[in-house]
Z-matrix of the N, CA and C atoms (Angstrom, degrees):
N
C 1 1.464
C 2 1.522 1 109.89
N 3 1.325 2 116.46 1 138.57
C 4 1.450 3 122.03 2 179.39
C 5 1.530 4 109.13 3 -70.36
N 6 1.330 5 116.21 4 130.83
C 7 1.464 6 119.31 5 -177.49
C 8 1.530 7 112.39 6 -92.74
N 9 1.339 8 116.67 7 7.71
C 10 1.448 9 119.14 8 174.80
C 11 1.532 10 109.20 9 -140.66
N 12 1.327 11 115.33 10 158.44
C 13 1.465 12 120.86 11 178.41
C 14 1.522 13 108.60 12 -134.37
N 15 1.322 14 115.63 13 153.62
C 16 1.459 15 122.62 14 173.10
C 17 1.528 16 105.35 15 -81.16
N 18 1.332 17 117.33 16 121.04
C 19 1.468 18 119.50 17 -169.91
C 20 1.525 19 112.22 18 -137.90
N 21 1.339 20 114.25 19 154.77
C 22 1.460 21 121.02 20 175.20
C 23 1.526 22 109.03 21 -154.74
N 24 1.338 23 115.76 22 159.59
C 25 1.463 24 122.71 23 174.74
C 26 1.522 25 108.54 24 -95.28
N 27 1.340 26 116.23 25 134.01
C 28 1.461 27 118.83 26 -175.71
C 29 1.520 28 112.75 27 -142.32
N 30 1.322 29 113.04 28 156.26
C 31 1.456 30 122.37 29 166.13
C 32 1.521 31 104.25 30 -110.23
N 33 1.306 32 116.58 31 112.55
C 34 1.459 33 120.99 32 -175.44
C 35 1.520 34 112.01 33 -82.01
N 36 1.320 35 115.47 34 144.33
C 37 1.463 36 121.84 35 172.66
C 38 1.516 37 105.41 36 -101.80
N 39 1.331 38 116.09 37 103.51
C 40 1.469 39 118.32 38 -175.30
C 41 1.527 40 113.55 39 -127.79
N 42 1.322 41 116.77 40 9.53
C 43 1.454 42 121.21 41 176.18
C 44 1.532 43 108.56 42 -76.56
N 45 1.339 44 116.89 43 126.95
C 46 1.464 45 121.44 44 -175.09
C 47 1.527 46 113.41 45 -58.23
N 48 1.335 47 118.26 46 -38.72
C 49 1.467 48 119.43 47 -178.49
C 50 1.529 49 110.51 48 -69.77
N 51 1.334 50 117.35 49 -37.09
C 52 1.468 51 120.04 50 176.54
C 53 1.522 52 110.76 51 -66.59
N 54 1.322 53 115.90 52 -43.32
C 55 1.471 54 120.66 53 179.13
C 56 1.528 55 109.71 54 -60.50
N 57 1.328 56 116.77 55 -40.32
C 58 1.458 57 120.94 56 178.49
C 59 1.533 58 110.77 57 -62.40
N 60 1.331 59 116.93 58 -43.16
C 61 1.470 60 121.15 59 177.80
C 62 1.530 61 110.97 60 -63.49
N 63 1.334 62 115.89 61 -42.59
C 64 1.471 63 120.19 62 179.45
C 65 1.527 64 109.53 63 -63.58
N 66 1.318 65 115.76 64 -42.17
C 67 1.463 66 120.29 65 179.35
C 68 1.535 67 110.62 66 -59.92
N 69 1.330 68 117.27 67 -40.48
C 70 1.467 69 119.61 68 179.70
C 71 1.533 70 110.66 69 -65.75
N 72 1.326 71 117.49 70 -34.43
C 73 1.472 72 120.39 71 175.39
C 74 1.524 73 110.05 72 -68.66
N 75 1.320 74 117.01 73 -41.96
C 76 1.466 75 119.84 74 178.15
C 77 1.529 76 110.76 75 -58.33
N 78 1.320 77 116.58 76 -36.01
C 79 1.463 78 120.54 77 179.33
C 80 1.528 79 111.99 78 -69.49
N 81 1.330 80 117.25 79 -21.64
C 82 1.464 81 121.38 80 178.56
C 83 1.529 82 112.45 81 -83.44
N 84 1.325 83 117.54 82 -8.68
C 85 1.464 84 120.15 83 179.47
C 86 1.526 85 109.13 84 -69.53
N 87 1.310 86 116.63 85 132.78
C 88 1.466 87 122.19 86 -175.66
C 89 1.530 88 109.91 87 -79.29
N 90 1.314 89 115.43 88 96.08
C 91 1.459 90 119.90 89 -178.19
C 92 1.525 91 112.44 90 -84.88
N 93 1.339 92 117.22 91 1.40
C 94 1.467 93 119.20 92 171.47
C 95 1.528 94 109.35 93 -85.10
N 96 1.335 95 117.28 94 -25.07
C 97 1.463 96 121.82 95 -179.21
C 98 1.522 97 112.79 96 -86.76
N 99 1.335 98 116.02 97 -19.57
C 100 1.468 99 119.98 98 -179.73
C 101 1.524 100 109.26 99 -155.59
N 102 1.308 101 114.58 100 145.01
C 103 1.462 102 119.51 101 173.61
C 104 1.531 103 106.61 102 -82.40
N 105 1.340 104 115.92 103 124.19
C 106 1.469 105 120.62 104 -175.11
C 107 1.513 106 111.23 105 -129.21
N 108 1.331 107 113.94 106 153.27
C 109 1.463 108 121.55 107 169.45
C 110 1.517 109 105.21 108 -108.63
N 111 1.314 110 117.18 109 114.21
C 112 1.466 111 122.31 110 179.01
C 113 1.522 112 108.56 111 -78.54
N 114 1.324 113 116.93 112 133.48
C 115 1.467 114 121.24 113 178.40
C 116 1.520 115 108.92 114 -73.23
N 117 1.321 116 115.98 115 132.07
C 118 1.456 117 121.90 116 -179.97
C 119 1.529 118 110.08 117 -65.14
N 120 1.329 119 115.51 118 146.72
C 121 1.471 120 121.83 119 -177.34
C 122 1.526 121 112.82 120 -51.23
N 123 1.326 122 116.28 121 -43.45
C 124 1.471 123 119.76 122 -176.37
C 125 1.528 124 112.85 123 -71.97
N 126 1.334 125 117.89 124 -7.96
C 127 1.465 126 121.20 125 -178.12
C 128 1.525 127 113.87 126 -106.76
N 129 1.327 128 117.85 127 6.56
C 130 1.468 129 119.97 128 -177.64
C 131 1.530 130 109.30 129 -81.83
N 132 1.326 131 114.36 130 125.29
C 133 1.474 132 120.37 131 -175.90
C 134 1.528 133 109.66 132 -159.54
N 135 1.320 134 115.25 133 163.94
C 136 1.460 135 123.37 134 171.03
C 137 1.522 136 106.67 135 -100.07
N 138 1.317 137 117.69 136 116.76
C 139 1.467 138 120.80 137 177.71
C 140 1.525 139 108.43 138 -81.90
N 141 1.335 140 116.06 139 129.59
C 142 1.462 141 120.53 140 176.71
C 143 1.531 142 111.58 141 -98.64
N 144 1.332 143 115.78 142 -31.85
C 145 1.471 144 120.10 143 -179.37
C 146 1.513 145 108.86 144 -160.08
N 147 1.332 146 116.43 145 127.54
C 148 1.455 147 121.59 146 177.71
C 149 1.522 148 108.08 147 -101.76
N 150 1.334 149 116.62 148 128.33
C 151 1.465 150 120.95 149 -179.53
C 152 1.524 151 113.00 150 -102.23
N 153 1.335 152 117.42 151 -23.87
C 154 1.457 153 119.68 152 -174.77
C 155 1.518 154 109.99 153 73.58
N 156 1.331 155 116.69 154 -157.12
C 157 1.466 156 120.36 155 179.01
C 158 1.520 157 109.45 156 -66.14
N 159 1.322 158 115.46 157 119.73
C 160 1.455 159 122.02 158 -173.17
C 161 1.522 160 109.72 159 -130.52
N 162 1.334 161 117.31 160 127.49
C 163 1.474 162 119.57 161 176.78
C 164 1.531 163 110.29 162 -59.14
N 165 1.341 164 115.84 163 143.61
C 166 1.471 165 120.76 164 -179.24
C 167 1.521 166 111.56 165 -57.10
N 168 1.329 167 116.63 166 -37.98
C 169 1.469 168 120.10 167 179.01
C 170 1.532 169 110.49 168 -61.93
N 171 1.321 170 116.30 169 -37.50
C 172 1.462 171 120.66 170 179.07
C 173 1.538 172 110.38 171 -68.12
N 174 1.337 173 116.53 172 -36.30
C 175 1.468 174 119.94 173 176.56
C 176 1.526 175 110.80 174 -61.58
N 177 1.319 176 117.13 175 -36.67
C 178 1.468 177 120.49 176 176.35
C 179 1.526 178 110.55 177 -63.12
N 180 1.342 179 117.23 178 -41.07
C 181 1.470 180 120.85 179 177.71
C 182 1.529 181 110.55 180 -64.23
N 183 1.320 182 115.72 181 -41.96
C 184 1.473 183 119.87 182 178.42
C 185 1.521 184 110.14 183 -61.67
N 186 1.339 185 115.65 184 -43.19
C 187 1.472 186 119.47 185 -179.78
C 188 1.524 187 111.21 186 -60.95
N 189 1.324 188 116.68 187 -46.29
C 190 1.474 189 120.34 188 179.18
C 191 1.527 190 110.41 189 -59.71
N 192 1.296 191 115.71 190 -40.95
C 193 1.464 192 121.25 191 -179.29
C 194 1.529 193 111.13 192 -65.46
N 195 1.333 194 117.28 193 -43.62
C 196 1.461 195 121.16 194 -174.00
C 197 1.525 196 113.79 195 -85.18
N 198 1.313 197 117.27 196 -14.51
C 199 1.466 198 119.44 197 177.71
C 200 1.531 199 111.70 198 -60.08
N 201 1.318 200 116.65 199 -21.20
C 202 1.465 201 120.60 200 179.68
C 203 1.531 202 112.41 201 -83.02
N 204 1.341 203 117.02 202 -11.72
C 205 1.470 204 120.75 203 179.77
C 206 1.526 205 108.21 204 -81.24
N 207 1.298 206 115.88 205 118.39
C 208 1.470 207 121.18 206 177.72
C 209 1.523 208 108.99 207 -106.91
N 210 1.308 209 114.96 208 143.48
C 211 1.460 210 119.87 209 -179.16
C 212 1.522 211 108.94 210 -114.94
N 213 1.329 212 115.31 211 120.08
C 214 1.450 213 119.25 212 168.97
C 215 1.521 214 105.18 213 -78.94
N 216 1.332 215 117.90 214 116.99
C 217 1.468 216 119.67 215 -175.45
C 218 1.530 217 111.83 216 -50.79
N 219 1.317 218 115.12 217 139.05
C 220 1.458 219 120.58 218 177.73
C 221 1.524 220 109.15 219 -143.72
N 222 1.333 221 113.34 220 156.96
C 223 1.458 222 119.46 221 -176.87
C 224 1.525 223 110.04 222 -104.16
N 225 1.321 224 115.53 223 141.10
C 226 1.457 225 121.02 224 173.91
C 227 1.529 226 108.68 225 -121.86
N 228 1.315 227 115.26 226 158.51
C 229 1.457 228 119.56 227 169.23
C 230 1.519 229 106.60 228 -110.25
N 231 1.322 230 115.14 229 127.25
C 232 1.453 231 121.31 230 177.62
C 233 1.524 232 106.62 231 -93.77
N 234 1.321 233 115.13 232 122.65
C 235 1.465 234 119.45 233 -178.44
C 236 1.518 235 109.56 234 -161.07
N 237 1.298 236 115.00 235 154.33
C 238 1.451 237 121.01 236 175.53
C 239 1.515 238 112.49 237 89.71
N 240 1.319 239 115.49 238 138.05
C 241 1.453 240 122.32 239 174.85
C 242 1.522 241 106.95 240 -114.31
N 243 1.316 242 115.55 241 133.26
C 244 1.459 243 120.80 242 179.14
C 245 1.513 244 109.77 243 -138.16
N 246 1.334 245 115.56 244 -174.60
C 247 1.456 246 118.82 245 -179.06
C 248 1.524 247 110.19 246 -151.13
N 249 1.309 248 115.04 247 153.96
C 250 1.472 249 123.73 248 175.63
C 251 1.517 250 107.95 249 -122.51
N 252 1.289 251 121.95 250 154.38
C 253 1.457 252 124.48 251 -5.57
C 254 1.525 253 113.44 252 -83.78
N 255 1.371 254 118.21 253 -28.58
C 256 1.459 255 120.06 254 -177.71
C 257 1.534 256 110.40 255 -163.50
N 258 1.341 257 115.89 256 177.84
C 259 1.474 258 120.88 257 -178.24
C 260 1.530 259 112.16 258 -64.85
N 261 1.318 260 116.13 259 -31.59
C 262 1.457 261 119.34 260 -177.79
C 263 1.538 262 112.10 261 -72.83
N 264 1.309 263 116.10 262 -28.07
C 265 1.461 264 120.18 263 -177.76
C 266 1.528 265 111.22 264 -141.57
N 267 1.317 266 119.37 265 63.54
C 268 1.478 267 119.20 266 179.55
C 269 1.527 268 109.72 267 -66.15
N 270 1.324 269 116.47 268 128.03
C 271 1.468 270 121.24 269 -179.28
C 272 1.525 271 112.76 270 -124.97
N 273 1.325 272 116.02 271 -35.05
C 274 1.467 273 121.84 272 -178.51
C 275 1.525 274 107.98 273 -117.33
N 276 1.337 275 116.72 274 129.44
C 277 1.464 276 121.64 275 174.56
C 278 1.526 277 105.98 276 -105.64
N 279 1.322 278 116.80 277 129.38
C 280 1.456 279 120.05 278 -174.97
C 281 1.526 280 111.89 279 -135.60
N 282 1.328 281 113.65 280 162.04
C 283 1.458 282 121.80 281 169.52
C 284 1.518 283 107.03 282 -108.01
N 285 1.320 284 116.37 283 147.36
C 286 1.456 285 120.04 284 -174.66
C 287 1.513 286 113.63 285 -114.64
N 288 1.309 287 114.30 286 -171.02
C 289 1.463 288 122.58 287 179.78
C 290 1.524 289 107.04 288 -117.59
N 291 1.339 290 116.05 289 120.69
C 292 1.461 291 120.15 290 -176.91
C 293 1.525 292 112.54 291 -97.87
N 294 1.314 293 117.15 292 -18.40
C 295 1.461 294 120.50 293 -179.15
C 296 1.525 295 109.13 294 -136.70
N 297 1.316 296 116.01 295 130.37
C 298 1.461 297 124.13 296 179.72
C 299 1.524 298 114.00 297 70.61
N 300 1.335 299 116.90 298 25.03
C 301 1.472 300 119.52 299 173.38
C 302 1.527 301 109.72 300 -59.13
N 303 1.332 302 116.57 301 -31.72
C 304 1.475 303 120.22 302 179.94
C 305 1.533 304 111.42 303 -62.17
N 306 1.316 305 117.12 304 -31.25
C 307 1.476 306 119.55 305 177.99
C 308 1.531 307 110.85 306 -67.85
N 309 1.339 308 116.12 307 -37.19
C 310 1.471 309 119.21 308 176.15
C 311 1.526 310 109.42 309 -67.56
N 312 1.333 311 116.80 310 -41.24
C 313 1.465 312 120.35 311 177.96
C 314 1.527 313 111.12 312 -61.40
N 315 1.334 314 116.93 313 -41.98
C 316 1.469 315 120.56 314 177.31
C 317 1.529 316 111.06 315 -63.05
N 318 1.322 317 116.96 316 -41.69
C 319 1.458 318 121.67 317 178.30
C 320 1.528 319 109.75 318 -62.54
N 321 1.309 320 117.38 319 -44.16
C 322 1.467 321 121.14 320 178.17
C 323 1.524 322 110.71 321 -61.09
N 324 1.342 323 116.95 322 -42.73
C 325 1.465 324 120.56 323 178.61
C 326 1.528 325 110.95 324 -60.82
N 327 1.336 326 116.17 325 -41.56
C 328 1.469 327 119.85 326 178.96
C 329 1.530 328 110.61 327 -64.77
N 330 1.319 329 116.73 328 -41.84
C 331 1.465 330 121.14 329 177.86
C 332 1.529 331 109.64 330 -62.62
N 333 1.341 332 116.57 331 -48.41
C 334 1.467 333 120.47 332 -179.64
C 335 1.525 334 111.28 333 -61.06
N 336 1.331 335 116.97 334 -38.90
C 337 1.456 336 121.11 335 178.71
C 338 1.528 337 110.78 336 -64.24
N 339 1.338 338 117.18 337 -41.80
C 340 1.462 339 120.74 338 177.61
C 341 1.515 340 111.31 339 -64.86
N 342 1.332 341 116.37 340 -41.25
C 343 1.470 342 120.88 341 -178.04
C 344 1.523 343 112.26 342 -68.84
N 345 1.322 344 116.41 343 -26.17
C 346 1.459 345 121.04 344 177.86
C 347 1.532 346 110.73 345 -58.57
N 348 1.333 347 116.39 346 -33.24
C 349 1.470 348 121.77 347 -179.09
C 350 1.520 349 112.57 348 -63.35
N 351 1.345 350 116.47 349 -21.56
C 352 1.473 351 118.81 350 178.71
C 353 1.532 352 111.01 351 -114.90
N 354 1.335 353 115.39 352 20.82
C 355 1.452 354 119.78 353 169.99
C 356 1.517 355 118.04 354 97.67
N 357 1.336 356 118.44 355 2.79
C 358 1.468 357 120.11 356 177.81
C 359 1.518 358 109.41 357 -88.89
N 360 1.318 359 116.08 358 116.46
C 361 1.457 360 121.21 359 178.13
C 362 1.534 361 109.29 360 -75.56
N 363 1.339 362 117.63 361 147.76
C 364 1.470 363 118.92 362 175.69
C 365 1.532 364 109.81 363 -59.47
N 366 1.317 365 115.59 364 148.41
C 367 1.456 366 119.56 365 178.76
C 368 1.520 367 109.40 366 -68.43
N 369 1.326 368 116.81 367 142.93
C 370 1.460 369 120.55 368 -176.12
C 371 1.520 370 112.46 369 -78.34
N 372 1.317 371 115.65 370 -32.40
C 373 1.458 372 119.82 371 -176.83
C 374 1.526 373 109.75 372 -70.36
N 375 1.334 374 115.70 373 139.16
C 376 1.463 375 120.58 374 177.35
C 377 1.526 376 108.80 375 -63.16
N 378 1.309 377 116.10 376 132.08
C 379 1.460 378 121.40 377 -176.57
C 380 1.526 379 110.54 378 -90.50
N 381 1.328 380 115.41 379 130.01
C 382 1.463 381 122.83 380 173.81
C 383 1.518 382 107.59 381 -119.69
N 384 1.337 383 119.03 382 116.48
C 385 1.468 384 119.07 383 178.77
C 386 1.529 385 110.48 384 -59.44
N 387 1.319 386 115.72 385 121.09
C 388 1.463 387 120.80 386 -178.39
C 389 1.523 388 109.84 387 -158.69
N 390 1.312 389 115.12 388 157.01
C 391 1.466 390 121.96 389 174.26
C 392 1.523 391 107.23 390 -124.14
N 393 1.315 392 116.70 391 123.73
C 394 1.460 393 121.22 392 -179.68
C 395 1.525 394 109.27 393 -70.01
N 396 1.350 395 115.61 394 131.65
C 397 1.475 396 119.73 395 178.19
C 398 1.529 397 111.98 396 -115.66
N 399 1.353 398 116.87 397 -14.22
C 400 1.471 399 120.19 398 177.29
C 401 1.527 400 108.69 399 -161.89
N 402 1.330 401 115.26 400 152.36
C 403 1.457 402 121.94 401 174.24
C 404 1.526 403 107.78 402 -119.26
N 405 1.307 404 115.60 403 126.29
C 406 1.467 405 120.32 404 -179.26
C 407 1.525 406 108.17 405 -85.44
N 408 1.327 407 115.57 406 121.20
C 409 1.466 408 121.41 407 -179.29
C 410 1.526 409 111.66 408 -87.78
N 411 1.327 410 115.43 409 -40.33
C 412 1.464 411 120.64 410 -175.78
C 413 1.527 412 108.83 411 -154.12
N 414 1.334 413 116.26 412 129.21
C 415 1.461 414 120.84 413 178.92
C 416 1.524 415 108.69 414 -93.51
N 417 1.322 416 115.63 415 122.00
C 418 1.468 417 121.27 416 177.85
C 419 1.526 418 110.74 417 -89.86
N 420 1.342 419 116.37 418 -40.98
C 421 1.453 420 121.41 419 -178.18
C 422 1.539 421 108.30 420 -135.90
N 423 1.338 422 116.98 421 93.82
C 424 1.476 423 120.15 422 -174.56
C 425 1.526 424 113.69 423 -55.48
N 426 1.330 425 117.44 424 -41.46
C 427 1.468 426 120.46 425 -177.82
C 428 1.527 427 111.25 426 -62.90
N 429 1.346 428 116.39 427 -43.90
C 430 1.466 429 120.22 428 179.12
C 431 1.525 430 112.28 429 -66.63
N 432 1.317 431 116.98 430 -39.75
C 433 1.477 432 120.59 431 179.16
C 434 1.517 433 109.80 432 -59.70
N 435 1.323 434 116.84 433 -50.89
C 436 1.464 435 120.99 434 -177.48
C 437 1.526 436 110.97 435 -63.97
N 438 1.343 437 117.45 436 -43.17
C 439 1.473 438 118.13 437 -179.26
C 440 1.529 439 110.86 438 -66.70
N 441 1.340 440 117.89 439 -35.95
C 442 1.461 441 121.16 440 175.99
C 443 1.527 442 110.33 441 -62.61
N 444 1.319 443 117.06 442 -47.67
C 445 1.465 444 119.94 443 -178.77
C 446 1.522 445 111.25 444 -66.15
N 447 1.317 446 117.19 445 -40.42
C 448 1.465 447 119.62 446 178.70
C 449 1.528 448 111.61 447 -65.85
N 450 1.331 449 117.75 448 -30.60
C 451 1.470 450 120.23 449 178.55
C 452 1.532 451 111.54 450 -68.55
N 453 1.327 452 116.76 451 -18.20
C 454 1.470 453 121.31 452 180.00
C 455 1.529 454 112.59 453 -99.30
N 456 1.322 455 117.08 454 2.52
C 457 1.462 456 121.95 455 -172.72
C 458 1.522 457 114.23 456 -56.77
N 459 1.333 458 117.83 457 -29.54
C 460 1.464 459 120.30 458 -175.65
C 461 1.526 460 113.46 459 -105.42
N 462 1.322 461 117.42 460 11.98
C 463 1.473 462 120.60 461 179.70
C 464 1.530 463 110.48 462 -61.28
N 465 1.326 464 116.88 463 132.30
C 466 1.469 465 121.72 464 176.97
C 467 1.520 466 108.18 465 -102.84
N 468 1.328 467 116.01 466 127.04
C 469 1.467 468 121.42 467 -178.33
C 470 1.526 469 110.74 468 -94.00
N 471 1.322 470 116.16 469 -49.29
C 472 1.458 471 119.79 470 179.46
C 473 1.512 472 112.00 471 150.38
N 474 1.335 473 114.94 472 -169.98
C 475 1.463 474 121.32 473 -174.79
C 476 1.519 475 110.35 474 -113.82
N 477 1.324 476 115.57 475 148.45
C 478 1.464 477 120.15 476 173.93
C 479 1.519 478 109.30 477 -145.23
N 480 1.324 479 115.06 478 153.29
C 481 1.455 480 121.13 479 178.75
C 482 1.527 481 107.95 480 -102.22
N 483 1.321 482 114.77 481 130.18
C 484 1.459 483 120.86 482 179.20
C 485 1.516 484 108.28 483 -97.65
N 486 1.331 485 115.30 484 122.18
C 487 1.470 486 120.67 485 -179.10
C 488 1.524 487 112.51 486 -121.16
N 489 1.350 488 116.94 487 -17.93
C 490 1.458 489 119.25 488 -176.55
C 491 1.523 490 110.70 489 -158.42
N 492 1.321 491 114.25 490 169.12
C 493 1.460 492 123.15 491 176.58
C 494 1.516 493 107.01 492 -124.99
N 495 1.329 494 116.49 493 142.90
C 496 1.462 495 121.23 494 -177.82
C 497 1.524 496 111.53 495 -111.98
N 498 1.333 497 115.34 496 142.05
C 499 1.453 498 120.70 497 167.41
C 500 1.517 499 104.99 498 -88.85
N 501 1.318 500 115.72 499 120.28
C 502 1.451 501 121.84 500 -172.83
C 503 1.516 502 110.99 501 -115.24
N 504 1.313 503 114.93 502 134.01
C 505 1.465 504 122.06 503 174.80
C 506 1.525 505 107.19 504 -93.84
N 507 1.328 506 116.61 505 133.60
C 508 1.460 507 122.00 506 179.78
C 509 1.524 508 108.87 507 -116.14
N 510 1.324 509 115.94 508 118.07
C 511 1.462 510 121.11 509 175.32
C 512 1.519 511 107.61 510 -106.49
N 513 1.326 512 116.24 511 117.73
C 514 1.452 513 120.39 512 -178.49
C 515 1.524 514 110.09 513 -81.58
N 516 1.347 515 115.56 514 131.89
C 517 1.461 516 121.44 515 177.95
C 518 1.535 517 107.33 516 -131.33
N 519 1.333 518 117.69 517 163.50
C 520 1.468 519 119.79 518 178.44
C 521 1.531 520 113.26 519 -58.41
N 522 1.325 521 118.29 520 -28.31
C 523 1.464 522 120.38 521 -179.81
C 524 1.528 523 112.69 522 -92.97
N 525 1.302 524 118.19 523 3.98
C 526 1.459 525 121.99 524 178.61
C 527 1.512 526 111.64 525 125.49
N 528 1.331 527 116.82 526 171.09
C 529 1.466 528 119.78 527 -178.07
C 530 1.527 529 112.38 528 -73.29
N 531 1.326 530 114.21 529 150.60
C 532 1.471 531 121.15 530 172.13
C 533 1.522 532 105.64 531 -116.22
N 534 1.335 533 115.65 532 124.83
C 535 1.460 534 120.93 533 -177.70
C 536 1.518 535 110.53 534 -103.93
N 537 1.328 536 114.44 535 142.98
C 538 1.467 537 121.53 536 178.22
C 539 1.523 538 108.32 537 -139.39
N 540 1.324 539 116.66 538 128.67
C 541 1.455 540 120.51 539 177.57
C 542 1.515 541 109.02 540 -74.94
N 543 1.340 542 115.77 541 125.70
C 544 1.466 543 121.23 542 177.23
C 545 1.513 544 110.60 543 -88.77
N 546 1.345 545 117.17 544 -43.60
C 547 1.458 546 123.58 545 177.84
C 548 1.514 547 108.17 546 -167.62
N 549 1.333 548 115.58 547 167.10
C 550 1.453 549 119.39 548 175.97
C 551 1.520 550 110.21 549 -138.16
N 552 1.315 551 114.79 550 161.18
C 553 1.463 552 119.94 551 -179.46
C 554 1.517 553 109.53 552 -142.18
N 555 1.310 554 114.95 553 165.30
C 556 1.451 555 120.82 554 173.51
C 557 1.513 556 115.79 555 112.44
N 558 1.346 557 118.06 556 -18.60
C 559 1.467 558 119.09 557 -175.42
C 560 1.518 559 110.77 558 -70.19
């Protein structure tokens, strides 16, 4: 048995109406301008912290540390389509948070502060709350890709209430990752 797992903390998007809205946006992505891998509905989430391969014993320490983090439920509005890293090389297509993104940032800061106690340094990269909806494998027409993505910049997906965060196990397979919730905290 493997003594470590690939793990991350996530806020899952599992409301059927939101998933339906996200799916309609995914269908608007111009797949003639770029070869893309669309993220499966069950895998759409906001990552708060990626741990990578983590020993099971370390996951227990993380759980003990984060069990003290309580979340006062709050509502966000999911809206806007963006991309990383930039217009010259778009690779990740994401949906963002248009309302109460600061609450997610505060939650991330609290999580990072708790994790610091067991040796996890805060991530250096500036965090932008987002959920990946597609990965661009190859750009055929850069101008069309960017104009397509920019045309979706103001798309409104809907609202959701955040009540908890999940520790998610990611198993990589040739057909894509399989996610499994290990535990959750914050309720």
